[in-house]
C-alpha positions as CSV (number, residue, x, y, z in Angstrom):
1,X,-17.2,-20.2,-44.3
2,X,-20.0,-17.7,-43.0
3,X,-18.5,-14.4,-41.2
4,X,-20.6,-15.2,-38.3
5,X,-19.4,-18.7,-37.7
6,X,-15.7,-17.1,-37.6
7,X,-16.6,-14.3,-35.2
8,X,-16.7,-16.3,-32.1
9,X,-13.5,-18.0,-33.0
10,X,-11.8,-14.8,-33.6
11,X,-12.8,-13.3,-30.2
12,X,-11.6,-16.4,-28.4
13,X,-8.3,-16.4,-30.1
14,X,-7.9,-12.5,-29.2
15,X,-8.5,-13.5,-25.5
16,X,-6.0,-16.1,-25.9
17,X,-3.6,-13.9,-27.7
18,X,-3.8,-11.6,-24.8
19,X,-3.6,-14.0,-21.9
20,X,-1.2,-16.7,-23.3
21,X,0.8,-15.3,-26.4
22,X,3.8,-14.3,-24.2
23,X,3.8,-17.9,-22.4
24,X,3.5,-19.5,-26.0
25,X,6.4,-17.2,-27.3
26,X,8.7,-18.3,-24.5
27,X,8.2,-21.8,-25.4
28,X,8.6,-21.4,-28.8
29,X,11.9,-19.8,-28.2
30,X,13.0,-22.7,-26.0
31,X,12.2,-25.2,-28.6
32,X,13.5,-23.2,-31.5
33,X,16.3,-21.4,-30.2
34,X,15.9,-18.3,-32.0
35,X,13.8,-14.8,-31.1
36,X,12.6,-13.9,-34.6
37,X,12.0,-17.5,-35.8
38,X,9.8,-18.1,-32.6
39,X,8.1,-14.6,-33.1
40,X,7.2,-15.3,-36.7
41,X,6.1,-19.0,-35.7
42,X,3.8,-17.6,-33.1
43,X,2.1,-15.1,-35.3
44,X,2.1,-18.0,-38.2
45,X,0.3,-20.4,-35.6
46,X,-2.3,-17.8,-34.6
47,X,-3.3,-17.2,-38.3
48,X,-3.5,-20.8,-39.1
49,X,-5.9,-21.2,-36.0
50,X,-8.1,-18.3,-37.3
51,X,-8.3,-20.4,-40.6
52,X,-8.9,-24.0,-39.3
53,X,-10.5,-23.7,-36.1
54,X,-14.0,-22.3,-37.3
55,X,-14.1,-25.5,-39.5
56,X,-12.3,-27.9,-37.3
57,X,-13.3,-26.7,-33.8
58,X,-11.1,-25.6,-31.0
59,X,-8.6,-28.2,-30.0
60,X,-8.7,-29.3,-26.3
61,X,-5.5,-28.0,-25.5
62,X,-5.3,-24.4,-27.5
63,X,-2.0,-23.6,-26.1
64,X,-0.1,-26.7,-26.8
65,X,-1.8,-26.7,-30.4
66,X,-0.6,-23.2,-31.1
67,X,2.9,-24.1,-29.8
68,X,3.0,-27.3,-32.0
69,X,1.8,-25.5,-34.9
70,X,4.3,-22.9,-34.7
71,X,7.0,-25.2,-34.3
72,X,6.2,-27.1,-37.6
73,X,5.4,-23.6,-39.3
74,X,9.2,-22.6,-38.5
75,X,10.6,-26.0,-39.6
76,X,8.6,-25.5,-42.9
77,X,9.9,-21.8,-43.2
78,X,13.4,-23.0,-42.7
79,X,13.1,-25.7,-45.3
80,X,11.8,-23.1,-47.9
81,X,14.7,-21.0,-47.0
82,X,17.1,-24.1,-47.6
83,X,16.8,-23.5,-51.2
84,X,18.9,-20.6,-50.9
85,X,21.0,-21.5,-47.7
86,X,21.8,-25.2,-47.3
87,X,22.4,-24.7,-43.7
88,X,18.9,-24.0,-43.0
89,X,18.0,-27.7,-43.9
90,X,20.4,-28.9,-41.2
91,X,18.7,-26.6,-38.7
92,X,15.2,-27.7,-39.8
93,X,16.1,-31.5,-39.3
94,X,17.6,-30.6,-36.0
95,X,14.4,-29.0,-34.9
96,X,12.4,-31.8,-36.5
97,X,14.0,-34.6,-34.5
98,X,14.0,-32.4,-31.3
99,X,11.8,-32.7,-28.2
100,X,8.5,-33.4,-29.5
101,X,5.9,-32.5,-26.5
102,X,4.8,-28.8,-27.1
103,X,4.2,-28.3,-23.4
104,X,6.9,-30.2,-21.8
105,X,9.0,-28.3,-19.1
106,X,12.0,-29.3,-17.3
107,X,15.2,-27.3,-16.7
108,X,15.5,-28.0,-12.6
109,X,11.9,-28.4,-12.2
110,X,10.8,-24.9,-12.9
111,X,7.8,-25.3,-14.8
112,X,7.7,-21.8,-16.6
113,X,9.4,-20.9,-19.9
114,X,9.1,-17.4,-19.2
115,X,11.3,-17.6,-16.3
116,X,14.1,-19.2,-18.5
117,X,13.6,-16.6,-20.8
118,X,14.0,-13.9,-18.2
119,X,17.2,-15.3,-17.1
120,X,18.3,-15.5,-20.9
121,X,17.4,-11.8,-21.6
122,X,19.4,-10.8,-18.2
123,X,22.5,-12.5,-19.2
124,X,25.5,-10.6,-18.0
125,X,26.9,-10.7,-21.7
126,X,24.2,-8.2,-22.6
127,X,24.3,-4.4,-21.7
128,X,22.0,-3.5,-19.0
129,X,19.8,-1.4,-21.0
130,X,19.3,-4.1,-23.8
131,X,18.6,-6.6,-20.9
132,X,15.7,-4.6,-19.6
133,X,14.5,-3.6,-23.0
134,X,14.4,-7.2,-24.2
135,X,12.9,-8.8,-21.4
136,X,10.0,-6.3,-21.2
137,X,9.5,-6.7,-25.1
138,X,9.8,-10.4,-25.3
139,X,8.6,-11.8,-22.0
140,X,6.1,-9.1,-21.3
141,X,4.9,-8.3,-24.8
142,X,5.2,-4.2,-24.1
143,X,5.5,-2.3,-27.4
144,X,8.8,-0.5,-28.5
145,X,7.1,2.8,-27.7
146,X,5.8,2.0,-24.3
147,X,9.6,0.6,-23.4
148,X,11.0,3.9,-24.9
149,X,8.8,5.9,-22.7
150,X,9.8,4.2,-19.5
151,X,13.7,4.6,-20.6
152,X,13.0,8.1,-21.8
153,X,14.6,7.4,-25.0
154,X,13.4,7.3,-28.8
155,X,11.5,4.1,-30.2
156,X,14.2,3.8,-33.0
157,X,17.1,3.8,-30.4
158,X,15.1,1.1,-28.2
159,X,14.3,-0.8,-31.2
160,X,18.2,-1.1,-32.1
161,X,19.0,-2.1,-28.6
162,X,16.6,-5.1,-28.9
163,X,18.0,-6.0,-32.3
164,X,21.5,-6.0,-31.0
165,X,20.7,-8.0,-28.0
166,X,19.0,-10.7,-30.1
167,X,22.2,-10.7,-32.2
168,X,24.4,-11.1,-29.0
169,X,22.2,-14.0,-27.8
170,X,22.4,-15.9,-31.1
171,X,26.2,-15.1,-31.7
172,X,27.3,-16.0,-28.3
173,X,25.2,-18.9,-28.2
174,X,23.7,-17.7,-24.9
175,X,21.7,-20.8,-23.4
176,X,18.1,-20.8,-22.8
177,X,18.1,-22.0,-19.3
178,X,17.8,-21.0,-15.5
179,X,21.7,-20.8,-14.6
180,X,23.2,-22.8,-12.4
181,X,22.9,-22.3,-8.5
182,X,26.5,-20.9,-8.6
183,X,25.5,-18.3,-11.4
184,X,22.1,-17.2,-9.9
185,X,23.3,-14.6,-7.3
186,X,25.1,-12.4,-9.8
187,X,22.2,-12.6,-12.3
188,X,19.5,-12.0,-9.8
189,X,20.0,-8.2,-9.3
190,X,18.9,-7.4,-13.0
191,X,16.3,-10.0,-12.9
192,X,14.7,-8.4,-9.9
193,X,15.1,-5.0,-11.5
194,X,13.3,-6.3,-14.5
195,X,10.2,-7.8,-12.6
196,X,9.7,-4.3,-10.7
197,X,10.0,-2.3,-13.6
198,X,7.3,-4.6,-15.4
199,X,5.3,-4.2,-12.0
200,X,5.7,-0.4,-11.9
201,X,4.3,0.0,-15.7
202,X,1.4,-2.0,-14.5
203,X,0.9,-0.2,-11.2
204,X,1.4,3.3,-12.4
205,X,1.2,3.2,-16.3
206,X,4.1,5.8,-17.7
207,X,1.6,7.5,-20.0
208,X,-1.7,7.2,-21.7
209,X,-5.4,7.3,-20.9
210,X,-5.3,4.4,-18.1
211,X,-3.8,5.1,-14.6
212,X,-2.9,1.2,-14.4
213,X,-2.6,-1.8,-16.2
214,X,-3.5,-4.8,-14.1
215,X,-2.1,-7.3,-16.8
216,X,1.3,-6.1,-16.2
217,X,1.6,-5.9,-12.6
218,X,-0.3,-9.4,-12.2
219,X,2.4,-10.7,-14.5
220,X,5.1,-9.2,-12.4
221,X,3.7,-10.9,-9.2
222,X,3.3,-14.1,-10.8
223,X,6.8,-14.1,-11.9
224,X,8.0,-13.1,-8.5
225,X,6.0,-15.9,-6.9
226,X,7.9,-18.2,-9.4
227,X,11.3,-16.6,-8.5
228,X,10.7,-16.9,-4.7
229,X,10.2,-20.9,-5.5
230,X,13.4,-20.7,-7.4
231,X,15.4,-18.6,-5.0
232,X,14.0,-17.8,-1.8
233,X,16.6,-15.1,-0.7
234,X,15.4,-12.3,1.3
235,X,15.4,-9.7,-1.5
236,X,13.4,-12.0,-3.8
237,X,10.9,-12.4,-0.9
238,X,11.0,-8.7,-0.3
239,X,10.4,-7.7,-4.0
240,X,7.3,-10.0,-3.8
241,X,6.1,-8.5,-0.4
242,X,6.4,-4.9,-1.8
243,X,4.4,-5.7,-4.9
244,X,1.7,-7.3,-3.1
245,X,1.5,-4.6,-0.6
246,X,1.1,-1.9,-3.4
247,X,-1.1,-4.1,-5.7
248,X,-3.4,-4.3,-2.3
249,X,-4.5,-0.6,-3.0
250,X,-5.4,-0.9,-6.7
251,X,-8.9,-0.8,-6.3
252,X,-8.7,2.5,-4.1
253,X,-6.5,4.3,-6.5
254,X,-9.1,5.3,-9.0
255,X,-12.7,6.7,-8.8
256,X,-15.3,5.0,-10.4
257,X,-14.8,7.5,-13.2
258,X,-11.3,6.5,-13.8
259,X,-9.7,9.7,-11.8
260,X,-6.8,9.4,-9.6
261,X,-7.1,9.0,-5.8
262,X,-4.0,10.0,-3.8
263,X,-3.2,7.8,-0.8
264,X,-4.8,10.3,2.0
265,X,-8.0,10.3,0.0
266,X,-8.3,6.5,-0.6
267,X,-11.2,4.5,0.9
268,X,-9.0,1.9,2.7
269,X,-11.8,-0.5,3.1
270,X,-11.3,-1.4,-0.6
271,X,-7.6,-2.4,0.0
272,X,-7.1,-6.0,-0.5
273,X,-6.6,-7.7,3.1
274,X,-5.5,-10.8,1.7
275,X,-2.7,-9.3,-0.2
276,X,-1.7,-7.2,2.8
277,X,-1.7,-10.1,5.3
278,X,0.4,-12.1,2.6
279,X,2.7,-9.0,2.1
280,X,3.4,-8.3,5.6
281,X,4.2,-11.9,6.4
282,X,6.9,-11.8,3.5
283,X,8.3,-8.4,4.5
284,X,8.6,-9.9,8.1
285,X,10.6,-13.1,6.7
286,X,12.8,-11.1,4.9
287,X,13.7,-8.5,7.7
288,X,14.5,-11.3,9.8
289,X,17.1,-12.7,7.7
290,X,19.0,-9.4,8.3
291,X,20.3,-9.7,5.0
292,X,17.7,-7.6,3.2
293,X,18.2,-5.0,0.5
294,X,16.5,-1.9,-1.1
295,X,13.1,-4.2,-2.0
296,X,12.5,-5.3,1.5
297,X,13.0,-1.6,2.9
298,X,10.3,-0.3,0.5
299,X,8.0,-3.3,1.5
300,X,8.5,-2.3,5.3
301,X,7.5,1.3,4.1
302,X,4.4,0.0,2.5
303,X,3.5,-2.2,5.3
304,X,3.5,0.5,7.7
305,X,1.0,2.3,5.4
306,X,-1.1,-0.7,5.0
307,X,-1.2,-1.1,8.9
308,X,-2.8,2.4,9.3
309,X,-6.7,3.1,9.4
310,X,-5.7,6.3,7.8
311,X,-3.3,9.0,6.9
312,X,-3.2,10.8,10.3
313,X,-2.6,7.7,12.3
314,X,0.2,6.5,10.1
315,X,3.7,6.2,11.8
316,X,5.5,8.8,9.8
317,X,8.4,8.8,12.1
318,X,8.8,5.0,11.3
319,X,8.7,5.9,7.6
320,X,11.2,8.6,7.8
321,X,13.6,6.2,9.4
322,X,13.0,3.7,6.9
323,X,13.7,6.2,4.1
324,X,16.7,7.4,5.8
325,X,17.9,3.7,5.6
326,X,17.0,3.3,1.9
327,X,18.8,6.3,1.0
328,X,22.1,4.9,2.8
329,X,21.8,1.5,0.8
330,X,20.6,2.7,-2.4
331,X,21.2,6.7,-2.7
332,X,18.6,8.1,-5.2
333,X,16.9,11.6,-5.6
334,X,13.5,9.8,-5.9
335,X,13.9,8.0,-2.5
336,X,14.9,11.4,-0.9
337,X,11.9,13.2,-2.6
338,X,9.7,10.3,-0.7
339,X,11.5,11.0,2.7
340,X,10.9,14.9,2.2
341,X,7.4,14.0,1.8
342,X,7.4,11.5,4.9
343,X,9.2,14.4,6.8
344,X,6.5,16.9,5.9
345,X,3.9,14.6,7.3
346,X,5.7,14.0,10.2
347,X,7.3,17.6,11.2
348,X,5.2,19.9,9.0
349,X,5.2,20.9,5.5
350,X,7.6,23.5,5.9
351,X,10.4,21.2,6.9
352,X,9.4,18.9,3.9
353,X,9.4,21.9,1.5
354,X,12.9,23.0,2.2
355,X,14.2,19.5,1.5
356,X,12.3,19.2,-1.8
357,X,13.6,22.9,-2.5
358,X,17.2,21.6,-2.0
359,X,16.5,18.6,-4.2
360,X,15.3,20.7,-7.0
361,X,18.1,23.1,-6.9
362,X,20.6,20.2,-7.2
363,X,18.8,19.8,-10.8
364,X,18.5,15.9,-10.9
365,X,14.6,16.1,-10.6
366,X,14.1,19.0,-12.3
367,X,12.0,17.0,-15.2
368,X,10.4,14.8,-12.7
369,X,6.7,15.8,-12.4
370,X,6.1,14.3,-9.1
371,X,8.9,16.6,-7.6
372,X,6.9,19.5,-8.8
373,X,3.7,18.2,-7.8
374,X,4.9,17.4,-4.4
375,X,6.4,20.8,-3.8
376,X,3.1,22.4,-5.1
377,X,1.1,20.3,-2.4
378,X,3.1,21.7,0.5
379,X,3.0,25.1,-0.8
380,X,-0.9,24.6,-1.0
381,X,-0.8,23.4,2.6
382,X,1.2,26.5,3.6
383,X,-1.4,28.9,1.8
384,X,1.3,29.9,-0.7
385,X,-1.3,30.2,-3.5
386,X,1.0,31.9,-6.2
387,X,4.0,29.4,-5.6
388,X,1.4,26.5,-5.5
389,X,0.1,27.3,-8.7
390,X,3.5,27.8,-10.4
391,X,4.8,24.4,-9.3
392,X,1.3,22.6,-10.4
393,X,1.8,24.2,-13.8
394,X,5.3,22.9,-14.1
395,X,4.0,19.5,-12.9
396,X,1.4,19.6,-15.3
397,X,3.6,20.5,-18.3
398,X,6.0,17.4,-17.5
399,X,3.1,14.9,-16.8
400,X,2.2,12.3,-19.5
401,X,-0.4,10.2,-18.0
402,X,-4.3,11.5,-18.6
403,X,-5.4,11.0,-15.0
404,X,-2.5,12.8,-13.4
405,X,-3.0,15.6,-15.9
406,X,-6.6,15.9,-14.9
407,X,-5.6,15.7,-11.4
408,X,-3.4,18.4,-11.5
409,X,-5.7,20.5,-13.6
410,X,-8.3,20.1,-10.9
411,X,-5.8,21.3,-8.2
412,X,-5.1,24.4,-10.3
413,X,-9.0,25.2,-10.7
414,X,-9.3,24.7,-6.8
415,X,-6.5,27.3,-6.3
416,X,-8.1,29.8,-9.1
417,X,-11.4,29.5,-6.7
418,X,-9.5,30.5,-3.8
419,X,-8.9,33.9,-5.1
């Protein structure tokens, strides 16, 4: 086959892999009942498509074709292994006689295999860190290196967590299904944590040349919508509200050259008013329930920002109160840092700086670049050039994301020009 005939198909398959591979993998895991077998089957299916589609044409339903092909490739692989392990033949027979429709979805009417997969990956039989790692790897397709950075651990350690989690699911026969209504509440907290971690990796990538990854934050919002349909609890609604309100600022968070733009410098006309309206409505619904938690409170804070025409007209006093409530129900040094920044905006940089210095003295945020960056900014606003420079240098040494590093370098340059 001529190379130029295969090139359009290769490009289409590349796009299909980016858009659909997680969905295809999740369906294959449901059909095959094994993570590794499903992953091998998916890659075999894409390789077969690259061989056959240039000659046979692209099928009318590419996703269903890839799922069906992957399923049969897995059955063939098991039959080949049966020469050495007779039990594989029995498994192959069971798979071949099982459900046939590749795109079929049931399980309580939730028409999305990835949502089933999330609940499987978040099963309480798995260690908490394994649940997060497995979901980010299998459902969202983050690399082992990306997840390791998010967890501040090494890739080999992270890879072992994933291997152990897969083995536990296989050995404990953890079912691939959405849990019963009785089981849902206890499983919900981890699922929400996973979805929000995925969103955060997309909204503010942990490292690299790009500030954001729209594919990941979009995927988290889509999963959040599905979860609201499944379980319209206040905190599920609050999480979706929070993600929508934060995502509404995406277009204003970077300059046309890809440089970081902080909240006070953003062109608010670029904010997505549709997402803001939906996010505020969801946040208000969750707040009215009086059964809300940390995600709803964070959504309320984001809503206050979204309702202001600029930084100066923001109701910072309300934000300080909301952060105090958040710190009470979910204590965290990062929440305290955010409250300190709000205090600085409400009562002046000296008041906020005193809180940040006390936080850093405790040592919990010593390696958190945003704490040093916030401290530097308050010193800059107070005219303390030497202290601001020292804090910016600490932040720069800790920052991993290139746009953030360039922003900090620019701040340092501006301080040098003030001499």
